[in-house]
SEKEKOL-859647 format. One record per residue (C-alpha): x, y, z; residue in one letter. Coordinates in nm, 4 decimals. Example, Ala and Ser with C-alpha at 12.3 -4.5 7.8 and 13.67 -1.06 7.14 Angstrom:
REM SEKEKOL-859647
<atom x="1.2300" y="-0.4500" z="0.7800" rest="A"/>
<atom x="1.3670" y="-0.1060" z="0.7140" rest="S"/>
//
This chain:
REM SEKEKOL-859647
<atom x="-28.1626" y="10.4298" z="-8.4176" rest="M"/>
<atom x="-27.8801" y="10.6516" z="-8.3232" rest="Q"/>
<atom x="-27.7243" y="10.6488" z="-7.9844" rest="F"/>
<atom x="-27.5649" y="10.9430" z="-7.8122" rest="V"/>
<atom x="-27.3353" y="10.8933" z="-7.5199" rest="Q"/>
<atom x="-27.4165" y="11.0522" z="-7.1805" rest="Q"/>
<atom x="-27.2576" y="10.9700" z="-6.8540" rest="H"/>
<atom x="-27.4292" y="10.8893" z="-6.5191" rest="L"/>
<atom x="-27.2787" y="10.8607" z="-6.1820" rest="P"/>
<atom x="-27.1526" y="10.5138" z="-6.1123" rest="I"/>
<atom x="-27.4735" y="10.4172" z="-5.9316" rest="N"/>
<atom x="-27.6630" y="10.4958" z="-6.2562" rest="G"/>
<atom x="-27.9045" y="10.7402" z="-6.0982" rest="V"/>
<atom x="-27.8748" y="11.1132" z="-6.0255" rest="T"/>
<atom x="-28.0032" y="11.2664" z="-5.7131" rest="G"/>
<atom x="-28.2338" y="11.4992" z="-5.9038" rest="S"/>
<atom x="-28.3802" y="11.2061" z="-6.0954" rest="A"/>
<atom x="-28.4481" y="11.0270" z="-5.7659" rest="L"/>
<atom x="-28.6086" y="11.3452" z="-5.6158" rest="R"/>
<atom x="-28.8306" y="11.3842" z="-5.9178" rest="D"/>
<atom x="-28.9587" y="11.0283" z="-5.8910" rest="N"/>
<atom x="-29.0141" y="11.0542" z="-5.5106" rest="T"/>
<atom x="-29.1676" y="11.4122" z="-5.5116" rest="A"/>
<atom x="-29.5183" y="11.2910" z="-5.5802" rest="G"/>
<atom x="-29.5169" y="11.0173" z="-5.3220" rest="N"/>
<atom x="-29.5099" y="11.2071" z="-4.9945" rest="D"/>
<atom x="-29.8749" y="11.1396" z="-4.9346" rest="K"/>
<atom x="-29.8166" y="10.7700" z="-4.9966" rest="Y"/>
<atom x="-29.5404" y="10.7455" z="-4.7419" rest="F"/>
<atom x="-29.7371" y="10.9605" z="-4.4917" rest="H"/>
<atom x="-30.0258" y="10.7124" z="-4.5124" rest="N"/>
<atom x="-29.7881" y="10.4180" z="-4.4985" rest="L"/>
<atom x="-29.6175" y="10.5537" z="-4.1851" rest="K"/>
<atom x="-29.9470" y="10.6101" z="-4.0129" rest="S"/>
<atom x="-30.0404" y="10.2426" z="-4.0539" rest="C"/>
<atom x="-29.9700" y="10.0013" z="-3.7793" rest="S"/>
<atom x="-29.6336" y="9.8915" z="-3.9221" rest="L"/>
<atom x="-29.3323" y="9.8543" z="-3.7125" rest="S"/>
<atom x="-29.0373" y="10.0885" z="-3.7692" rest="E"/>
<atom x="-28.8320" y="9.7942" z="-3.9048" rest="R"/>
<atom x="-29.1091" y="9.6968" z="-4.1534" rest="S"/>
<atom x="-29.1477" y="10.0528" z="-4.2650" rest="Y"/>
<atom x="-28.7719" y="10.0804" z="-4.3375" rest="N"/>
<atom x="-28.7839" y="9.7534" z="-4.5366" rest="Y"/>
<atom x="-29.0723" y="9.8766" z="-4.7510" rest="V"/>
<atom x="-28.9071" y="10.2133" z="-4.8027" rest="F"/>
<atom x="-28.5817" y="10.0524" z="-4.9197" rest="K"/>
<atom x="-28.7700" y="9.8117" z="-5.1448" rest="L"/>
<atom x="-28.9443" y="10.1104" z="-5.3064" rest="W"/>
<atom x="-28.6070" y="10.2841" z="-5.3565" rest="I"/>
<atom x="-28.4739" y="9.9818" z="-5.5310" rest="L"/>
<atom x="-28.7725" y="9.9724" z="-5.7639" rest="I"/>
<atom x="-28.7379" y="10.3401" z="-5.8410" rest="T"/>
<atom x="-28.3601" y="10.2942" z="-5.9252" rest="V"/>
<atom x="-28.4471" y="9.9992" z="-6.1577" rest="L"/>
<atom x="-28.7222" y="10.2052" z="-6.3233" rest="K"/>
<atom x="-28.4993" y="10.5025" z="-6.3955" rest="I"/>
<atom x="-28.2216" y="10.2755" z="-6.5173" rest="S"/>
<atom x="-28.4602" y="10.1106" z="-6.7534" rest="K"/>
<atom x="-28.5280" y="10.4450" z="-6.9182" rest="Q"/>
<atom x="-28.1718" y="10.4513" z="-7.0348" rest="H"/>
<atom x="-27.9686" y="10.1963" z="-7.2125" rest="L"/>
<atom x="-27.6769" y="10.1277" z="-6.9820" rest="L"/>
<atom x="-27.3698" y="9.9758" z="-7.1320" rest="M"/>
<atom x="-27.0658" y="9.8646" z="-6.9329" rest="E"/>
<atom x="-26.7397" y="9.8551" z="-7.1229" rest="E"/>
<atom x="-26.3939" y="9.7551" z="-7.0293" rest="T"/>
<atom x="-26.1386" y="9.9574" z="-7.2146" rest="C"/>
<atom x="-25.7723" y="9.9219" z="-7.1292" rest="G"/>
<atom x="-25.8618" y="9.7789" z="-6.7903" rest="G"/>
<atom x="-26.0575" y="10.0902" z="-6.6855" rest="A"/>
<atom x="-26.4179" y="10.0171" z="-6.5929" rest="R"/>
<atom x="-26.6769" y="10.2674" z="-6.7002" rest="R"/>
<atom x="-27.0505" y="10.3027" z="-6.7635" rest="K"/>
<atom x="-27.1809" y="10.4578" z="-7.0780" rest="T"/>
<atom x="-27.5395" y="10.5521" z="-7.1450" rest="V"/>
<atom x="-27.6656" y="10.5256" z="-7.4963" rest="L"/>
<atom x="-27.9829" y="10.7285" z="-7.5549" rest="V"/>
<atom x="-28.1966" y="10.6498" z="-7.8499" rest="A"/>
<atom x="-28.2485" y="10.9025" z="-8.1306" rest="E"/>
<atom x="-28.4692" y="10.8831" z="-8.4404" rest="H"/>
<atom x="-28.3000" y="10.9164" z="-8.7733" rest="G"/>
<atom x="-28.1651" y="10.9851" z="-8.9985" rest="P"/>
<atom x="-28.4073" y="11.1886" z="-9.2049" rest="M"/>
<atom x="-28.3087" y="11.4675" z="-9.4464" rest="N"/>
<atom x="-28.4724" y="11.7173" z="-9.2216" rest="D"/>
<atom x="-28.6153" y="11.6036" z="-8.8843" rest="E"/>
<atom x="-28.8751" y="11.3510" z="-8.9905" rest="N"/>
<atom x="-28.7637" y="11.2434" z="-9.3361" rest="R"/>
<atom x="-28.5615" y="10.9555" z="-9.4651" rest="R"/>
<atom x="-28.4457" y="10.8435" z="-9.8066" rest="V"/>
<atom x="-28.4579" y="10.4709" z="-9.9107" rest="I"/>
<atom x="-28.3419" y="10.3029" z="-10.2238" rest="L"/>
<atom x="-28.6096" y="10.2568" z="-10.4899" rest="H"/>
<atom x="-28.6562" y="9.8838" z="-10.5722" rest="P"/>
<atom x="-28.5728" y="9.9434" z="-10.9442" rest="S"/>
<atom x="-28.2406" y="10.1044" z="-10.8443" rest="A"/>
<atom x="-28.1058" y="9.7589" z="-10.7381" rest="R"/>
<atom x="-28.1043" y="9.6642" z="-11.1107" rest="N"/>
<atom x="-27.9117" y="9.9807" z="-11.2105" rest="D"/>
<atom x="-27.5791" y="9.8606" z="-11.3599" rest="P"/>
<atom x="-27.4064" y="10.1690" z="-11.2124" rest="R"/>
<atom x="-27.5326" y="10.0690" z="-10.8658" rest="M"/>
<atom x="-27.4354" y="9.7041" z="-10.9268" rest="L"/>
<atom x="-27.0864" y="9.8035" z="-11.0450" rest="L"/>
<atom x="-27.0375" y="10.0437" z="-10.7464" rest="L"/>
<atom x="-27.1367" y="9.7811" z="-10.4931" rest="Q"/>
<atom x="-26.9097" y="9.5248" z="-10.6561" rest="E"/>
<atom x="-26.6145" y="9.7641" z="-10.6423" rest="V"/>
<atom x="-26.6812" y="9.8358" z="-10.2710" rest="L"/>
<atom x="-26.7232" y="9.4614" z="-10.1813" rest="L"/>
<atom x="-26.3928" y="9.3792" z="-10.3601" rest="N"/>
<atom x="-26.2225" y="9.6634" z="-10.1770" rest="W"/>
<atom x="-26.3496" y="9.5466" z="-9.8324" rest="V"/>
<atom x="-26.2408" y="9.1872" z="-9.8993" rest="N"/>
<atom x="-25.8890" y="9.2953" z="-10.0184" rest="A"/>
<atom x="-25.8496" y="9.5168" z="-9.7096" rest="T"/>
<atom x="-25.9555" y="9.2403" z="-9.4640" rest="L"/>
<atom x="-25.7859" y="8.9494" z="-9.6406" rest="Q"/>
<atom x="-25.5451" y="8.9002" z="-9.3533" rest="E"/>
<atom x="-25.8387" y="8.8753" z="-9.1042" rest="E"/>
<atom x="-25.9911" y="8.6068" z="-9.3301" rest="E"/>
<atom x="-26.3075" y="8.8081" z="-9.3552" rest="I"/>
<atom x="-26.5132" y="8.7898" z="-9.6794" rest="K"/>
<atom x="-26.8244" y="8.9867" z="-9.7574" rest="V"/>
<atom x="-27.0652" y="8.9123" z="-10.0372" rest="R"/>
<atom x="-27.3515" y="9.1480" z="-9.9853" rest="S"/>
<atom x="-27.3937" y="9.5198" z="-9.8935" rest="I"/>
<atom x="-27.7393" y="9.4313" z="-9.7491" rest="H"/>
<atom x="-27.6503" y="9.1280" z="-9.5411" rest="G"/>
<atom x="-27.2817" y="9.1538" z="-9.4176" rest="D"/>
<atom x="-27.2512" y="9.4901" z="-9.2478" rest="F"/>
<atom x="-27.5628" y="9.5006" z="-9.0166" rest="Y"/>
<atom x="-27.3922" y="9.3704" z="-8.6982" rest="D"/>
<atom x="-27.1012" y="9.6149" z="-8.7024" rest="G"/>
<atom x="-26.8240" y="9.3523" z="-8.6938" rest="L"/>
<atom x="-26.7015" y="9.3983" z="-9.0501" rest="V"/>
<atom x="-26.7136" y="9.7801" z="-9.0154" rest="L"/>
<atom x="-26.5171" y="9.7601" z="-8.6837" rest="Q"/>
<atom x="-26.2429" y="9.5533" z="-8.8490" rest="H"/>
<atom x="-26.2408" y="9.7790" z="-9.1470" rest="L"/>
<atom x="-26.2031" y="10.1008" z="-8.9411" rest="I"/>
<atom x="-25.9392" y="9.9459" z="-8.7248" rest="E"/>
<atom x="-25.7387" y="9.8357" z="-9.0281" rest="K"/>
<atom x="-25.7641" y="10.1591" z="-9.2173" rest="L"/>
<atom x="-25.7081" y="10.3892" z="-8.9236" rest="G"/>
<atom x="-25.4591" y="10.1759" z="-8.7324" rest="A"/>
<atom x="-25.6726" y="10.2039" z="-8.4211" rest="V"/>
<atom x="-25.8384" y="9.9691" z="-8.1742" rest="E"/>
<atom x="-26.2067" y="10.0380" z="-8.1003" rest="L"/>
<atom x="-26.3658" y="9.9306" z="-7.7739" rest="C"/>
<atom x="-26.6567" y="9.7659" z="-7.9393" rest="A"/>
<atom x="-26.6100" y="9.4092" z="-7.8261" rest="G"/>
<atom x="-26.6145" y="9.1021" z="-8.0464" rest="G"/>
<atom x="-26.8769" y="8.8916" z="-8.2083" rest="I"/>
<atom x="-27.2318" y="8.9745" z="-8.0966" rest="T"/>
<atom x="-27.5623" y="8.7975" z="-8.1574" rest="F"/>
<atom x="-27.8351" y="9.0035" z="-7.9964" rest="S"/>
<atom x="-27.9790" y="9.3048" z="-8.1779" rest="S"/>
<atom x="-27.9150" y="9.5284" z="-7.8765" rest="T"/>
<atom x="-27.5370" y="9.4539" z="-7.8548" rest="T"/>
<atom x="-27.5030" y="9.4779" z="-8.2325" rest="Q"/>
<atom x="-27.6488" y="9.8248" z="-8.2267" rest="Q"/>
<atom x="-27.4213" y="9.9180" z="-7.9391" rest="R"/>
<atom x="-27.1228" y="9.8069" z="-8.1489" rest="K"/>
<atom x="-27.2462" y="9.9947" z="-8.4374" rest="L"/>
<atom x="-27.2900" y="10.3163" z="-8.2217" rest="A"/>
<atom x="-26.9204" y="10.2988" z="-8.1169" rest="V"/>
<atom x="-26.8037" y="10.2407" z="-8.4779" rest="V"/>
<atom x="-27.0150" y="10.5167" z="-8.6298" rest="L"/>
<atom x="-26.9188" y="10.7619" z="-8.3548" rest="Q"/>
<atom x="-26.5536" y="10.7022" z="-8.4578" rest="H"/>
<atom x="-26.6480" y="10.7506" z="-8.8222" rest="V"/>
<atom x="-26.8049" y="11.0858" z="-8.7342" rest="D"/>
<atom x="-26.4738" y="11.1805" z="-8.5671" rest="Q"/>
<atom x="-26.2805" y="11.0756" z="-8.8743" rest="L"/>
<atom x="-26.5010" y="11.2793" z="-9.1048" rest="L"/>
<atom x="-26.5050" y="11.5746" z="-8.8714" rest="G"/>
<atom x="-26.8841" y="11.5985" z="-8.8675" rest="S"/>
<atom x="-27.1968" y="11.3860" z="-8.8189" rest="K"/>
<atom x="-27.3360" y="11.2607" z="-9.1463" rest="C"/>
<atom x="-27.7128" y="11.2178" z="-9.1837" rest="T"/>
<atom x="-27.6763" y="10.9705" z="-9.4754" rest="K"/>
<atom x="-27.6465" y="10.6757" z="-9.2323" rest="W"/>
<atom x="-27.7413" y="10.5841" z="-8.8704" rest="S"/>
<atom x="-27.7162" y="10.2928" z="-8.6335" rest="V"/>
<atom x="-28.0670" y="10.1839" z="-8.7168" rest="S"/>
<atom x="-28.0320" y="10.2060" z="-9.1010" rest="L"/>
<atom x="-27.7045" y="10.0109" z="-9.1037" rest="I"/>
<atom x="-27.8482" y="9.7565" z="-8.8633" rest="H"/>
<atom x="-28.1533" y="9.7186" z="-9.0882" rest="E"/>
<atom x="-27.9222" y="9.6452" z="-9.3814" rest="G"/>
<atom x="-28.0206" y="9.9612" z="-9.5652" rest="D"/>
<atom x="-27.8282" y="9.9404" z="-9.8961" rest="E"/>
<atom x="-27.8313" y="10.3130" z="-9.9584" rest="L"/>
<atom x="-27.6963" y="10.4017" z="-9.6130" rest="A"/>
<atom x="-27.4344" y="10.1321" z="-9.6198" rest="T"/>
<atom x="-27.3195" y="10.2306" z="-9.9652" rest="T"/>
<atom x="-27.2926" y="10.5975" z="-9.8580" rest="H"/>
<atom x="-27.0842" y="10.4939" z="-9.5646" rest="L"/>
<atom x="-26.8413" y="10.2756" z="-9.7540" rest="L"/>
<atom x="-26.8023" y="10.5465" z="-10.0212" rest="V"/>
<atom x="-26.7194" y="10.8052" z="-9.7425" rest="A"/>
<atom x="-26.4542" y="10.5716" z="-9.6019" rest="L"/>
<atom x="-26.2946" y="10.5253" z="-9.9415" rest="V"/>
<atom x="-26.2811" y="10.8996" z="-9.9893" rest="Q"/>
<atom x="-26.1624" y="10.9724" z="-9.6367" rest="R"/>
<atom x="-25.8673" y="10.7309" z="-9.6472" rest="F"/>
<atom x="-25.7949" y="10.8115" z="-10.0153" rest="E"/>
<atom x="-25.8040" y="10.4469" z="-10.1115" rest="V"/>
<atom x="-25.6444" y="10.3746" z="-10.4470" rest="E"/>
<atom x="-25.9531" y="10.2244" z="-10.6139" rest="I"/>
<atom x="-26.1562" y="10.3694" z="-10.9010" rest="H"/>
<atom x="-26.5180" y="10.4235" z="-10.7941" rest="L"/>
<atom x="-26.7525" y="10.4592" z="-11.0888" rest="P"/>
<atom x="-26.8024" y="10.8424" z="-11.1164" rest="P"/>
<atom x="-27.1412" y="11.0081" z="-11.1217" rest="G"/>
<atom x="-27.3468" y="10.7206" z="-10.9717" rest="V"/>
<atom x="-27.6970" y="10.8579" z="-10.9062" rest="S"/>
<atom x="-27.9725" y="10.6203" z="-10.8140" rest="V"/>
<atom x="-28.3443" y="10.6382" z="-10.7986" rest="R"/>
<atom x="-28.4710" y="10.6734" z="-10.4410" rest="A"/>
<atom x="-28.7861" y="10.7414" z="-10.2409" rest="I"/>
<atom x="-28.8127" y="11.0289" z="-9.9926" rest="L"/>
<atom x="-29.0448" y="10.9401" z="-9.7034" rest="I"/>
<atom x="-29.1800" y="11.2426" z="-9.5233" rest="G"/>
<atom x="-29.3933" y="11.2912" z="-9.2171" rest="E"/>
<atom x="-29.6958" y="11.4479" z="-9.3844" rest="N"/>
<atom x="-29.9352" y="11.3188" z="-9.6456" rest="E"/>
<atom x="-29.7942" y="11.5325" z="-9.9325" rest="V"/>
<atom x="-29.4338" y="11.4107" z="-9.8786" rest="E"/>
<atom x="-29.5202" y="11.0613" z="-9.7644" rest="R"/>
<atom x="-29.3590" y="10.9009" z="-10.0702" rest="R"/>
<atom x="-29.1793" y="11.1283" z="-10.3154" rest="T"/>
<atom x="-28.9420" y="10.9976" z="-10.5767" rest="E"/>
<atom x="-28.6009" y="11.1601" z="-10.5826" rest="T"/>
<atom x="-28.2440" y="11.0899" z="-10.6906" rest="W"/>
<atom x="-27.9512" y="11.0179" z="-10.4595" rest="E"/>
<atom x="-27.5910" y="11.0977" z="-10.5592" rest="Q"/>
<atom x="-27.3577" y="10.8266" z="-10.4454" rest="L"/>
<atom x="-27.0293" y="10.9198" z="-10.6062" rest="T"/>
<atom x="-26.9093" y="11.2588" z="-10.7384" rest="P"/>
<atom x="-26.9079" y="11.3399" z="-11.1030" rest="K"/>
<atom x="-26.5854" y="11.3518" z="-11.2980" rest="E"/>
<atom x="-26.6411" y="11.6108" z="-11.5626" rest="H"/>
<atom x="-26.3437" y="11.4936" z="-11.7770" rest="D"/>
<atom x="-26.4999" y="11.1488" z="-11.8324" rest="H"/>
<atom x="-26.8444" y="11.0422" z="-11.7300" rest="L"/>
<atom x="-26.9205" y="10.6887" z="-11.8442" rest="P"/>
<atom x="-27.2132" y="10.6561" z="-12.0803" rest="S"/>
<atom x="-27.4780" y="10.3908" z="-12.0329" rest="E"/>
<atom x="-27.3010" y="10.1697" z="-12.2868" rest="T"/>
<atom x="-26.9635" y="10.2213" z="-12.1075" rest="D"/>
<atom x="-27.1228" y="10.0950" z="-11.7891" rest="V"/>
<atom x="-27.2265" y="9.7714" z="-11.9585" rest="I"/>
<atom x="-26.8660" y="9.7148" z="-12.0685" rest="D"/>
<atom x="-26.7399" y="9.7874" z="-11.7101" rest="L"/>
<atom x="-27.0068" y="9.5460" z="-11.5645" rest="L"/>
<atom x="-26.8909" y="9.2619" z="-11.7921" rest="F"/>
<atom x="-26.5262" y="9.3429" z="-11.7022" rest="E"/>
<atom x="-26.5479" y="9.3953" z="-11.3254" rest="R"/>
<atom x="-26.8692" y="9.2279" z="-11.2080" rest="A"/>
<atom x="-26.9530" y="8.9515" z="-11.4518" rest="P"/>
<atom x="-27.1626" y="8.7741" z="-11.1868" rest="D"/>
<atom x="-27.4069" y="9.0649" z="-11.1911" rest="K"/>
<atom x="-27.4766" y="9.0321" z="-11.5662" rest="V"/>
<atom x="-27.7522" y="8.7735" z="-11.5250" rest="Q"/>
<atom x="-27.9166" y="8.9993" z="-11.2594" rest="H"/>
<atom x="-27.9228" y="9.2937" z="-11.5000" rest="L"/>
<atom x="-28.0387" y="9.0735" z="-11.7912" rest="T"/>
<atom x="-28.3412" y="8.9675" z="-11.5893" rest="E"/>
<atom x="-28.4150" y="9.3350" z="-11.4964" rest="A"/>
<atom x="-28.4059" y="9.4426" z="-11.8527" rest="L"/>
<atom x="-28.6327" y="9.1619" z="-11.9690" rest="L"/>
<atom x="-28.8770" y="9.2515" z="-11.6932" rest="K"/>
<atom x="-28.8615" y="9.6112" z="-11.8110" rest="F"/>
<atom x="-28.9312" y="9.5178" z="-12.1738" rest="A"/>
<atom x="-29.2228" y="9.2813" z="-12.0796" rest="N"/>
<atom x="-29.3861" y="9.5485" z="-11.8774" rest="K"/>
<atom x="-29.4279" y="9.7673" z="-12.1893" rest="H"/>
<atom x="-29.4703" y="9.4894" z="-12.4475" rest="L"/>
<atom x="-29.7611" y="9.3423" z="-12.2621" rest="K"/>
<atom x="-29.9696" y="9.6353" z="-12.3938" rest="N"/>
<atom x="-29.9284" y="9.4578" z="-12.7305" rest="L"/>
<atom x="-29.9941" y="9.1166" z="-12.5701" rest="F"/>
<atom x="-29.6358" y="9.0156" z="-12.6286" rest="L"/>
<atom x="-29.3539" y="8.8990" z="-12.4028" rest="S"/>
<atom x="-28.9922" y="8.7875" z="-12.4182" rest="V"/>
<atom x="-28.8008" y="8.5210" z="-12.2310" rest="D"/>
<atom x="-28.4464" y="8.5926" z="-12.3453" rest="N"/>
<atom x="-28.2402" y="8.8607" z="-12.5118" rest="L"/>
<atom x="-28.2079" y="8.6577" z="-12.8422" rest="A"/>
<atom x="-28.5726" y="8.7346" z="-12.9257" rest="Q"/>
<atom x="-28.4694" y="9.0984" z="-12.9991" rest="F"/>
<atom x="-28.2195" y="8.9685" z="-13.2575" rest="G"/>
<atom x="-28.4596" y="9.0009" z="-13.5619" rest="D"/>
<atom x="-28.5439" y="9.3717" z="-13.4758" rest="G"/>
<atom x="-28.9225" y="9.3286" z="-13.4607" rest="V"/>
<atom x="-28.9706" y="9.3378" z="-13.0925" rest="L"/>
<atom x="-28.7122" y="9.6049" z="-13.0621" rest="L"/>
<atom x="-28.9105" y="9.8352" z="-13.3049" rest="I"/>
<atom x="-29.2360" y="9.7689" z="-13.1135" rest="L"/>
<atom x="-29.0678" y="9.8405" z="-12.7810" rest="L"/>
<atom x="-28.9258" y="10.1657" z="-12.8962" rest="V"/>
<atom x="-29.2685" y="10.2657" z="-13.0280" rest="G"/>
<atom x="-29.4347" y="10.1843" z="-12.6943" rest="Q"/>
<atom x="-29.1752" y="10.3751" z="-12.4959" rest="L"/>
<atom x="-29.1749" y="10.6841" z="-12.7282" rest="E"/>
<atom x="-29.5405" y="10.6860" z="-12.7902" rest="G"/>
<atom x="-29.5621" y="10.6310" z="-13.1639" rest="F"/>
<atom x="-29.6680" y="10.3552" z="-13.4108" rest="F"/>
<atom x="-29.4285" y="10.2368" z="-13.6781" rest="V"/>
<atom x="-29.6102" y="10.1592" z="-14.0024" rest="P"/>
<atom x="-29.5846" y="9.7922" z="-14.0942" rest="L"/>
<atom x="-29.4480" y="9.8618" z="-14.4394" rest="Y"/>
<atom x="-29.1414" y="10.0240" z="-14.2704" rest="K"/>
<atom x="-29.0007" y="9.6835" z="-14.1629" rest="Y"/>
<atom x="-29.0381" y="9.3112" z="-14.2070" rest="H"/>
<atom x="-29.2977" y="9.1908" z="-13.9563" rest="V"/>
<atom x="-29.2037" y="8.8274" z="-14.0332" rest="I"/>
<atom x="-28.8375" y="8.8380" z="-14.1336" rest="P"/>
<atom x="-28.7411" y="8.5502" z="-14.3519" rest="E"/>
<atom x="-28.3687" y="8.6129" z="-14.4008" rest="S"/>
<atom x="-28.0701" y="8.7731" z="-14.2383" rest="K"/>
<atom x="-28.1167" y="9.0754" z="-14.4661" rest="E"/>
<atom x="-28.4638" y="9.1259" z="-14.3383" rest="H"/>
<atom x="-28.3443" y="9.1063" z="-13.9750" rest="K"/>
<atom x="-28.0589" y="9.3495" z="-14.0554" rest="T"/>
<atom x="-28.3029" y="9.5898" z="-14.2054" rest="R"/>
<atom x="-28.5287" y="9.5738" z="-13.9060" rest="N"/>
<atom x="-28.2505" y="9.6281" z="-13.6634" rest="V"/>
<atom x="-28.1416" y="9.9290" z="-13.8696" rest="Q"/>
<atom x="-28.4889" y="10.0750" z="-13.8369" rest="V"/>
<atom x="-28.4834" y="10.0263" z="-13.4657" rest="A"/>
<atom x="-28.1440" y="10.1989" z="-13.4195" rest="L"/>
<atom x="-28.2531" y="10.4888" z="-13.6345" rest="E"/>
<atom x="-28.5626" y="10.5308" z="-13.4191" rest="L"/>
<atom x="-28.3513" y="10.5342" z="-13.1072" rest="I"/>
<atom x="-28.1134" y="10.7946" z="-13.2603" rest="E"/>
<atom x="-28.4151" y="11.0136" z="-13.3662" rest="E"/>
<atom x="-28.5428" y="10.9914" z="-13.0070" rest="S"/>
<atom x="-28.2179" y="11.1591" z="-12.8949" rest="E"/>
<atom x="-28.1445" y="10.8927" z="-12.6321" rest="I"/>
<atom x="-27.8002" y="10.7812" z="-12.7755" rest="T"/>
<atom x="-27.4583" y="10.8783" z="-12.6544" rest="H"/>
<atom x="-27.1437" y="10.9782" z="-12.8271" rest="T"/>
<atom x="-26.9908" y="10.6399" z="-12.7422" rest="S"/>
<atom x="-27.2907" y="10.4431" z="-12.8824" rest="W"/>
<atom x="-27.0654" y="10.1606" z="-13.0140" rest="G"/>
<atom x="-27.3513" y="9.9223" z="-13.1173" rest="V"/>
<atom x="-27.3512" y="9.7645" z="-13.4628" rest="L"/>
<atom x="-27.6592" y="9.6304" z="-13.6260" rest="K"/>
<atom x="-27.4690" y="9.3162" z="-13.7217" rest="E"/>
<atom x="-27.3958" y="9.2449" z="-13.3556" rest="D"/>
<atom x="-27.7678" y="9.2665" z="-13.2707" rest="I"/>
<atom x="-27.8623" y="9.0322" z="-13.5568" rest="V"/>
<atom x="-27.5930" y="8.7904" z="-13.4426" rest="N"/>
<atom x="-27.7419" y="8.8043" z="-13.0929" rest="V"/>
<atom x="-27.4294" y="8.9442" z="-12.9213" rest="E"/>
<atom x="-27.5348" y="8.9668" z="-12.5583" rest="T"/>
<atom x="-27.3290" y="9.2774" z="-12.4725" rest="K"/>
<atom x="-27.4727" y="9.4756" z="-12.7690" rest="S"/>
<atom x="-27.8337" y="9.3726" z="-12.6900" rest="L"/>
<atom x="-27.7957" y="9.4743" z="-12.3331" rest="M"/>
<atom x="-27.6526" y="9.8121" z="-12.4394" rest="K"/>
<atom x="-27.9443" y="9.8889" z="-12.6552" rest="V"/>
<atom x="-28.2071" y="9.7815" z="-12.3941" rest="L"/>
<atom x="-28.0214" y="9.9599" z="-12.1169" rest="H"/>
<atom x="-28.0153" y="10.2905" z="-12.3096" rest="V"/>
<atom x="-28.3969" y="10.2604" z="-12.3326" rest="L"/>
<atom x="-28.4203" y="10.1677" z="-11.9752" rest="Y"/>
<atom x="-28.2108" y="10.4579" z="-11.8621" rest="S"/>
<atom x="-28.4377" y="10.7099" z="-12.0308" rest="K"/>
<atom x="-28.7588" y="10.5501" z="-11.9272" rest="H"/>
<atom x="-28.6608" y="10.3954" z="-11.5866" rest="K"/>
<atom x="-28.9140" y="10.6158" z="-11.4015" rest="T"/>
<atom x="-29.1622" y="10.4008" z="-11.5728" rest="R"/>
<atom x="-28.9822" y="10.0798" z="-11.4900" rest="A"/>
//
């Protein structure tokens, strides 16, 4: 929900609105006056009806009284639907995108930045989804970055007052950016939409030229929801950070950055990669519980074959490896298959010995390269 400010007279009702509501009731009052009511009773009923009409009109708007700098005013917040890419569209994060290491890394960088900025206020955030919905953190963040004071009140608990606070904060953000952005809205932020909240935080980083390094070229899988049957659920990609043509991290670089900057997210990514592998290995009635099971190269060969659509003859590798040499040969075959599939990067940096020795980072790099190419099937 977005709210646009409009102003009403201090009594909350315009004369035209009252006339519109009373225009169709002349017959009613004619009949009422013709009844055997005293003039005093008639006046009482008429005043009561006027009061009901005023309340009815006021209910059609969301009135908000604010006290800013001692000056009392009334602001009307009128609901809007949005945002959608056009008029009736919206983009949401694809469930699989939450496991994307680029997304995990970006969110970790943004959360660390918010915590560092609001350290003096003793505010600590832990989640993009759960810590920005009420507008309080965003209010403090804007006030700190812009050296301003927003008339948005303090801590709020009801959904209505939280959305009012968000409306004030986002209106100020629009003023800072010089235009209204359709990537976020009051309703999306209040719902804890990760895509909208991430877009908003990235925009603030760029607007205030904060000295942090956002992962470049972060593009995540998303779902475009349209109003008609054809466009109801269409997969798309959403660009979160601009590309840096001089250096765009490869999939393996991202794993290194994740271990360095967001080690607490490593387990989350590990589980996602295992889930991805099991989804495709189940066609062979196989499954894995941990990364170490890929160390002998057998399951890695079978997974590549399933993803790329070919069968590797059994004589090409050791189905039951009995020595480290057998395992090394198997891993060598798997890496060659990956290279032949043209899904490697110039900064591959994975050694077969590391795979055989069950080095976690190397195993994750190999699996994530496969995941990145085939994530539309994740």
